[in-house]
Structures are given as C-alpha cells and as structure tokens.
C-alpha positions as CSV (number, residue, x, y, z in Angstrom):
1,M,77.4,90.8,58.5
2,L,76.6,94.0,60.3
3,F,80.1,95.0,61.0
4,Q,81.2,94.6,57.3
5,R,78.3,96.8,56.3
6,A,79.2,99.4,58.8
7,L,82.8,99.3,57.5
8,T,81.6,99.8,53.9
9,L,79.5,102.7,55.0
10,T,82.3,104.4,56.8
11,S,84.9,103.8,54.0
12,G,82.9,105.3,51.1
13,A,81.6,103.8,47.9
14,N,84.3,104.4,45.3
15,H,87.6,102.7,45.8
16,K,90.1,103.4,43.0
17,L,93.4,102.5,44.6
18,V,93.4,99.7,47.2
19,A,96.2,98.0,49.0
20,I,96.0,94.5,50.5
21,D,98.1,93.2,53.4
22,S,97.8,91.6,56.8
23,T,99.1,92.2,60.3
24,G,99.2,90.4,63.6
25,I,97.3,91.4,66.7
26,S,98.6,90.1,70.0
27,R,96.1,88.1,72.0
28,T,97.5,89.2,75.3
29,N,99.4,92.1,76.7
30,P,101.3,90.8,79.7
31,S,103.2,93.2,81.7
32,H,107.0,93.0,82.1
33,H,106.4,92.2,85.8
34,Y,104.3,89.2,84.8
35,I,106.8,87.9,82.3
36,K,109.6,88.2,84.9
37,R,107.4,86.5,87.6
38,I,106.7,83.5,85.4
39,D,110.4,83.2,84.5
40,S,109.8,83.4,80.9
41,K,112.8,84.5,78.7
42,K,110.6,85.4,75.8
43,P,107.2,87.1,75.5
44,V,104.0,85.1,74.9
45,K,103.7,84.4,71.2
46,S,100.0,84.1,70.4
47,Y,98.4,86.3,67.9
48,V,95.4,86.8,65.7
49,K,95.9,87.6,62.0
50,Q,94.0,90.5,60.4
51,S,94.0,90.6,56.6
52,S,92.7,94.0,55.2
53,L,91.9,96.0,52.1
54,F,92.9,99.7,52.5
55,D,91.8,102.6,50.4
56,V,95.1,104.3,49.6
57,K,93.6,107.7,48.7
58,N,91.1,108.0,51.6
59,K,93.3,106.1,54.0
60,T,90.3,104.0,55.3
61,F,89.9,100.3,55.9
62,V,87.5,98.8,53.3
63,A,87.3,95.1,54.2
64,L,88.7,92.8,57.0
65,R,89.2,89.1,57.6
66,I,90.2,87.8,61.0
67,R,91.8,84.5,61.6
68,A,92.5,82.8,65.0
69,K,95.7,81.2,63.6
70,P,98.3,82.4,61.2
71,R,97.8,81.4,57.5
72,H,99.5,82.5,54.3
73,D,98.4,86.0,53.2
74,I,97.0,84.8,49.8
75,K,94.3,82.7,51.6
76,D,92.2,85.7,52.4
77,A,92.7,87.7,49.1
78,E,89.6,86.3,47.3
79,Y,87.4,86.6,50.4
80,L,88.3,90.4,50.8
81,L,88.1,91.2,47.1
82,K,84.5,89.9,46.9
83,R,83.5,92.4,49.7
84,I,84.1,95.5,47.7
85,K,84.5,96.8,44.1
86,I,87.8,98.1,43.1
87,Q,87.9,100.5,40.2
88,T,91.5,100.9,39.2
89,A,94.4,99.2,40.9
90,L,95.3,96.7,43.7
91,F,98.6,97.1,45.5
92,G,100.3,94.1,47.3
93,D,103.6,92.7,48.4
94,T,105.2,89.6,47.0
95,A,103.0,87.3,49.1
96,Y,100.2,88.1,46.8
97,D,102.0,87.3,43.5
98,A,99.8,84.4,42.4
99,E,98.6,83.6,38.9
100,W,95.0,83.2,40.0
101,L,94.9,86.5,41.7
102,H,96.4,88.2,38.5
103,E,93.6,86.4,36.5
104,Y,90.9,87.4,38.9
105,C,91.9,91.1,38.8
106,F,92.4,91.0,35.0
107,D,88.8,89.7,34.6
108,K,87.5,92.5,36.8
109,R,89.6,95.1,34.9
110,I,91.8,95.8,38.0
111,Q,95.5,96.6,37.4
112,T,97.6,94.7,39.8
113,Q,100.7,96.5,41.3
114,I,102.1,93.5,43.0
115,K,105.9,93.1,43.4
116,P,106.9,90.0,41.5
117,R,108.5,87.1,43.2
118,K,112.1,86.4,42.3
119,N,112.7,84.0,39.4
120,V,109.0,83.6,38.6
121,K,108.2,84.5,35.0
122,R,105.5,82.0,34.2
123,G,101.8,82.8,34.0
124,F,99.8,84.3,31.1
125,Y,97.9,86.8,33.4
126,R,101.0,87.7,35.4
127,R,102.9,88.7,32.3
128,K,99.9,90.7,31.1
129,Q,99.6,92.6,34.4
130,M,103.4,93.0,34.7
131,K,103.4,95.1,31.4
132,N,101.8,98.0,33.3
133,Y,103.7,97.3,36.7
134,S,105.5,100.5,37.9
135,E,107.9,100.4,40.9
136,K,107.0,104.0,41.6
137,E,103.3,103.3,41.9
138,Y,103.9,100.0,43.8
139,H,105.3,102.0,46.7
140,Q,101.8,103.3,47.4
141,R,101.3,100.0,49.0
142,S,103.3,101.1,52.1
143,L,100.3,103.3,53.0
144,I,98.6,100.3,54.4
145,E,101.5,99.8,56.7
146,A,101.0,103.3,57.9
147,G,97.3,102.5,58.4
148,F,98.1,99.5,60.5
149,G,100.6,101.6,62.6
150,S,97.9,104.2,63.1
151,L,95.4,101.7,64.1
152,K,97.7,100.0,66.7
153,R,98.9,103.4,68.1
154,K,95.4,104.6,68.6
155,Y,93.7,101.5,69.9
156,G,96.7,99.1,70.8
157,G,98.3,96.2,69.0
158,Y,96.6,93.7,71.3
159,T,93.1,92.4,72.1
160,L,91.9,91.4,75.6
161,A,89.0,89.5,74.3
162,K,89.1,85.7,74.7
163,D,86.1,84.5,72.7
164,W,86.7,84.3,69.0
165,R,83.5,86.3,68.1
166,S,84.6,89.1,70.5
167,I,88.0,89.2,69.0
168,R,86.5,89.6,65.4
169,N,84.1,92.3,66.7
170,E,86.8,94.3,68.4
171,A,88.9,94.3,65.2
172,Y,86.0,95.5,63.2
173,L,85.1,98.2,65.7
174,R,88.7,99.4,65.7
175,A,88.7,99.8,61.9
176,I,85.2,101.5,61.9
177,S,86.4,103.9,64.6
178,H,89.5,104.6,62.5
179,N,87.4,105.4,59.5
180,L,84.9,107.5,61.4
181,R,87.8,109.5,63.1
182,L,89.2,110.4,59.6
183,S,85.8,111.4,58.2
184,L,85.3,113.7,61.3
185,L,88.7,115.2,60.8
186,E,87.9,115.8,57.2
187,I,84.5,117.5,58.1
188,F,86.1,119.9,60.7
189,N,89.2,120.8,58.6
C-alpha cells in the first residue's frame, strides 16, 4: 500500500523502542447548535478506531491500522508488527498482555514491556518476558498517548470523510504529515 510505504519512509528505518496503542477518531463533528436543534441529550457516538505503532525515541508514527467499528486492541497487534522491524522493545498497556504476543516478540528477540493483567501468572513466554519487565521503562508507553494528543490537536480528532477508503487515507495522511513536520523541525533546529 502506498500510504504505508510513505509512512515507513517518513518514520525512518531503525525502530528500537516502539509503543503500541489505539485511539478513536470521531466520524462527525456536529456543532453544539446542531445537537441542541435535534434535541439530543448526548453527542453522536460514532467513531473509527486507529491502532498504531509509535517510535518512542523519534516520536513518529510507524504503522497504522484503521477499523470502521471498535474491536479489541489485541486484534491489530500482529498486523502492525508485521509492517516494521522492531529492534529492542515493545511497550503496551494491559490490553496487549496476551501469551501469543509475548511468544511472537520472544521469537523476534523483542523485549515486551507490557503491563501484566491482574491475577494472570500463566504462560511460559509471559513469564520469560516478565523477568526483564521494568515499571520505570514501561512508562515510556505514555509517549504514544502524547503522540495521539499531538495528532488530534494539530489535525482534529474527527474525520469528515464518509467513504471507508477516504477515512483510511485521511488517517494515514495525518500521520505522514505529523512525521514530516517533526523531521522538518529537526532539520531547521
């Protein structure tokens, strides 16, 4: 896909520390006047889910997956991890604490820094990866939240596109623009 290649080019080649997470993008941005006019007590609740890999050191988006309907975060992990090569560590919240993900990362020699779910001790690869788990290093995961916040502040937390392909293209273009802006700031500073 053209947009994934452009995202890869703008994010760089070496990704040592990568965080994984997802966010919601609102499908509409109705005004308060519109909400009041249609006598709605609550805002419209329709959103697109964007799962992302984020380079913690360079603060760039590395890979994206866009879904029209909400799904569990772990569903997109394998798709995203096949898009790039991580060299050192993968950071994730408890939604990504799955035995198969720990095994996948162990086979690729990637250290997982994924916060363990409560009362879950089972799993050969989970225990192996948890030997090197550090609560201090895990908190680098929050940088992806800052990346999502930056993306939404600059380009909006909503999409006006109606067609599925247009929504995906818009999300990719926002991430590519974010990466290009960071690389231009780096050049001029």
